C-alpha positions as CSV (number, residue, x, y, z in Angstrom):
1,M,0.0,0.0,0.0
2,S,1.4,3.3,-1.0
3,G,0.8,6.9,0.1
4,P,2.9,9.8,1.3
5,W,2.3,8.8,5.0
6,T,4.7,5.8,4.4
7,H,7.5,8.4,4.7
8,W,6.1,10.3,7.7
9,D,7.2,10.1,11.3
10,H,5.1,12.9,12.8
11,V,1.8,14.5,12.0
12,L,0.4,17.7,13.7
13,K,-3.4,17.8,14.1
14,V,-4.8,21.3,14.3
15,D,-8.3,21.7,15.8
16,P,-10.2,24.6,14.0
17,D,-12.3,25.0,17.1
18,K,-9.3,25.9,19.2
19,E,-6.9,28.9,19.2
20,L,-3.2,28.8,19.0
21,V,-1.1,29.8,22.0
22,A,-0.5,33.5,22.3
23,G,2.4,34.6,20.1
24,D,2.3,31.5,17.8
25,T,1.3,31.9,14.2
26,F,0.3,29.4,11.5
27,E,3.7,30.0,9.9
28,D,5.2,28.7,13.1
29,V,2.9,25.7,13.0
30,C,3.7,24.9,9.4
31,T,7.5,25.2,9.9
32,S,7.7,23.2,13.1
33,G,9.3,20.2,11.4
34,T,6.2,18.0,11.3
35,D,5.8,15.9,8.2
36,A,2.1,16.8,7.6
37,I,-0.8,18.7,9.0
38,E,-4.3,17.3,9.6
39,I,-7.1,19.7,10.2
40,G,-10.0,18.4,12.2
41,G,-11.6,17.9,15.6
42,T,-14.4,16.0,17.2
43,T,-16.8,18.7,18.2
44,G,-17.6,22.3,17.3
45,M,-16.7,21.9,13.7
46,T,-18.0,24.2,10.9
47,E,-17.0,24.9,7.3
48,E,-16.0,28.4,8.2
49,K,-13.6,27.2,11.0
50,M,-12.1,24.6,8.7
51,E,-11.6,27.1,5.9
52,R,-9.9,29.6,8.2
53,V,-7.2,27.1,9.1
54,V,-6.8,25.7,5.6
55,S,-6.4,29.3,4.2
56,A,-3.8,30.1,6.8
57,C,-1.7,26.9,6.2
58,K,-1.9,26.4,2.5
59,E,0.6,29.1,1.8
60,Y,3.4,26.9,3.2
61,D,5.1,23.9,1.6
62,I,3.7,21.1,3.8
63,P,1.2,18.3,3.1
64,L,-2.2,19.4,4.2
65,Y,-5.2,17.1,4.8
66,Q,-8.7,17.6,6.2
67,E,-10.0,15.1,8.7
68,P,-13.7,15.9,8.9
69,S,-15.7,14.7,11.9
70,N,-18.9,14.7,9.8
71,P,-19.8,15.1,6.1
72,G,-21.3,18.6,6.7
73,V,-17.9,20.2,7.3
74,V,-16.0,18.9,4.3
75,I,-14.6,21.8,2.3
76,D,-13.4,21.9,-1.3
77,D,-10.2,23.8,-1.3
78,P,-7.3,23.3,-3.9
79,G,-4.9,24.0,-1.1
80,L,-5.7,20.6,0.5
81,D,-3.7,17.6,-0.6
82,G,-6.7,15.4,0.3
83,Y,-9.0,14.0,2.9
84,L,-8.4,11.5,5.6
85,I,-11.7,10.0,6.6
86,P,-12.0,8.1,9.9
87,T,-14.0,4.9,10.1
88,V,-14.1,3.7,13.6
89,F,-13.8,-0.1,13.6
90,N,-14.7,-0.6,17.2
91,A,-17.6,1.9,17.2
92,G,-20.8,0.8,18.9
93,D,-22.8,3.1,16.6
94,P,-22.5,1.8,13.0
95,F,-23.0,5.4,11.7
96,W,-19.3,5.9,12.4
97,I,-18.3,2.8,10.5
98,T,-20.2,3.5,7.2
99,G,-23.2,5.7,7.9
100,A,-21.4,9.1,7.9
101,H,-19.6,8.1,4.8
102,K,-22.8,7.2,3.0
103,E,-24.2,10.6,3.9
104,W,-21.1,12.3,2.4
105,A,-21.6,10.3,-0.9
106,R,-25.3,11.1,-0.9
107,I,-25.2,14.8,-0.3
108,G,-22.1,15.9,-2.2
109,E,-19.7,15.1,-5.0
110,V,-16.7,13.2,-3.5
111,E,-13.2,13.7,-4.8
112,W,-12.4,10.0,-4.7
113,G,-8.9,10.4,-6.0
114,R,-8.0,12.6,-3.0
115,T,-10.0,10.7,-0.4
116,H,-8.4,8.1,1.9
117,T,-9.7,6.3,4.9
118,E,-8.2,5.8,8.4
119,A,-9.2,2.7,10.3
120,Y,-9.6,4.1,13.8
121,I,-9.4,1.9,16.9
122,V,-10.5,4.1,19.8
123,L,-8.9,3.1,23.1
124,N,-9.6,5.8,25.7
125,P,-13.1,5.3,27.1
126,D,-13.0,8.9,28.6
127,A,-12.3,10.6,25.2
128,S,-15.0,12.6,23.4
129,V,-14.5,10.4,20.3
130,A,-15.2,7.3,22.4
131,S,-18.5,8.8,23.7
132,Y,-19.4,10.2,20.3
133,T,-19.0,6.8,18.5
134,E,-20.0,4.6,21.5
135,A,-16.7,2.8,21.0
136,N,-15.9,-0.4,22.9
137,C,-12.5,0.5,24.4
138,D,-12.3,-2.6,26.6
139,L,-9.8,-4.4,24.3
140,G,-6.6,-6.2,25.0
141,P,-3.5,-6.2,22.7
142,E,-4.6,-9.4,20.9
143,E,-8.0,-7.9,20.1
144,V,-6.5,-4.6,18.9
145,A,-4.0,-6.5,16.7
146,A,-6.9,-8.5,15.3
147,Y,-8.8,-5.3,14.4
148,A,-5.6,-4.0,12.8
149,S,-5.3,-7.2,10.8
150,I,-8.8,-7.1,9.4
151,A,-8.6,-3.4,8.7
152,E,-5.6,-4.1,6.5
153,R,-6.4,-7.5,5.1
154,L,-10.2,-7.5,4.7
155,F,-10.9,-3.8,4.3
156,G,-7.8,-2.6,2.5
157,Q,-7.1,0.3,4.9
158,D,-3.9,2.2,4.2
159,I,-3.8,3.8,7.7
160,I,-4.5,2.1,11.0
161,Y,-5.0,4.7,13.7
162,L,-4.6,3.8,17.4
163,E,-6.5,6.6,19.1
164,Y,-5.9,7.2,22.8
165,S,-7.0,10.9,22.7
166,G,-6.5,12.5,26.1
167,M,-4.1,10.0,27.5
168,L,-0.8,8.3,26.8
169,G,-1.5,4.8,25.4
170,D,-0.2,1.4,26.2
171,P,3.0,0.7,24.1
172,E,2.4,-3.1,24.2
173,T,-1.0,-2.7,22.6
174,V,0.3,-0.2,20.0
175,L,3.2,-2.5,19.1
176,A,0.9,-5.5,18.8
177,A,-1.2,-3.5,16.2
178,T,1.9,-2.3,14.3
179,E,3.4,-5.8,14.2
180,A,0.1,-7.2,12.9
181,L,0.5,-5.1,9.7
182,S,2.3,-6.0,6.5
183,E,1.9,-2.9,4.4
184,S,-0.4,-0.5,6.1
185,T,0.9,2.4,8.2
186,S,0.2,2.6,11.9
187,F,-0.7,6.0,13.3
188,Y,-0.6,6.6,17.1
189,G,-2.4,9.6,18.8
190,G,-2.9,10.5,22.4
191,G,-1.0,12.1,25.3
192,I,2.2,13.1,23.4
193,H,3.5,16.0,25.3
194,D,7.3,16.0,25.1
195,Y,10.4,14.4,23.5
196,E,10.2,11.3,25.7
197,S,6.6,10.4,25.1
198,A,7.0,11.0,21.3
199,H,10.1,8.9,21.3
200,E,8.4,6.1,23.3
201,M,5.4,5.9,21.0
202,G,7.4,6.5,17.8
203,A,9.3,3.3,18.6
204,V,6.0,1.2,18.5
205,A,4.1,3.1,15.8
206,D,5.0,4.2,12.3
207,V,3.7,7.8,12.8
208,V,3.1,9.8,15.9
209,V,0.1,12.3,15.8
210,V,0.3,15.3,18.1
211,G,-2.9,17.4,18.6
212,D,-3.9,19.3,21.7
213,L,-0.3,20.1,22.6
214,V,-0.1,22.8,19.9
215,H,-3.1,24.6,21.4
216,E,-2.1,24.1,25.1
217,A,1.7,24.4,25.1
218,G,2.6,25.9,21.8
219,V,4.8,25.3,18.8
220,E,8.1,25.0,20.8
221,A,6.6,22.0,22.6
222,V,5.5,20.5,19.3
223,E,9.1,20.8,18.0
224,E,10.3,18.7,20.9
225,T,7.8,15.9,19.9
226,V,9.0,16.2,16.3
227,R,12.6,15.5,17.4
228,G,11.4,12.6,19.6
229,A,9.4,10.9,16.8
230,K,12.2,11.3,14.3
231,D,14.8,9.9,16.7
232,A,12.7,6.8,17.5
């Protein structure tokens, strides 16, 4: 399976519903050393908020992807390299497996050539995304690895996303998922806040995703995680 993410170590996720730290600019964000920027969030999303961040980032030479939480906030902007669409494999509500995707295809014209899916496995029961999707997070390493395997082998997913949003995950579980893959790329997100945490999770996943840190601690803290992920 091919895609630009096979060469990435670090992705910065920017939430359009949140502000940057005082003194930081989108130029700082885009030149932080991250390999790509995802624009998206779980709640509070609107087309206007999405467009504001895309417009600010597209001036810089960095891969730029929208990760929409629902079909109503997908924007058509030539500055985007594409769309990364979550499908939550352990969702209790099937809307987040295929339902939201069906609505997107029904209400608008999909740019299939620029659209890619991410097989999410949500693992923090206290995260908004877990509540939102009614995810079953009570999974051991073997079960998570099995989800990763079927996502790759049966459903042809290029990206397998281990989502611990709001907490640092279990390295054993993340490693089990990564080792279950032959060609797909494993993404890890959740609780990355410094060099050490990025280095630890970068050693068990192909790509480390950093999100809230940019809004809470700023770009300098993000740069530390870039170094950690790339040194792993």
